[in-house]
N, C-alpha and C positions, 0 to 999 in steps of 0.2 A: 633036871637042873633048869632047863629052859622054862618049864611051867612055873617053877618057884620064882624065877626072875620076873616073869610076866605078872605073877600075883603081887610081888613086892612093888613093881612099877605101878600097877593098878591101884594099890593101896596108897602109894605116895601121891599119885595123881588125884585121888579122891580127897586126900588131906589138903593138898594145895588148892583144889577147887573150893573146898569148904572154907579155908582161910580167906581166899579171895572173895567169896560170897559174904563172909562176915565183915570184911573190910569195906566192901561196897555198901552194904546195908548201914554200917556205922557212918560212913561218909554221907550217905543220903539223909540219914536221921539227923546228924549234926547240921547239915545244910538246912533242913526244914526248921529245926529249932533256931538256928541263927537268923534265918529270914523272918520267921514269925516273931522273933524277939526284937527286930528292928522296924517292924511295920507298925503303923499307928493302930490303936485299938479299934477305931471306927472302921478302918479298912478291913481288919479281920472279921469284925462283926458283919459288915456288908457282904463279904465273900461267903461267910457261912450262911447268912440269911438267904442269899441268892441261890446257893447250892441246895438248901432245903427246899426252896420253891421249885428248882429245876428237877429234883428227884421226886417231887410230889409229897414230901413230908410236911405236914402242917406245923406251923410254928406260932400261930397266933391263937 
């Protein structure tokens, strides 16, 4: 009986962890979209351009 209880608890904990992970990822994704939506286009271009140079990816 105790083994069954432990298995049920482990399954519930895994489900809760998965749900919390999904909520966290959704929150981060919405935050990125919201921030990107309110930033000026030139700022986004400059940030992407600088990141390409920083990683050694040619862009010209």
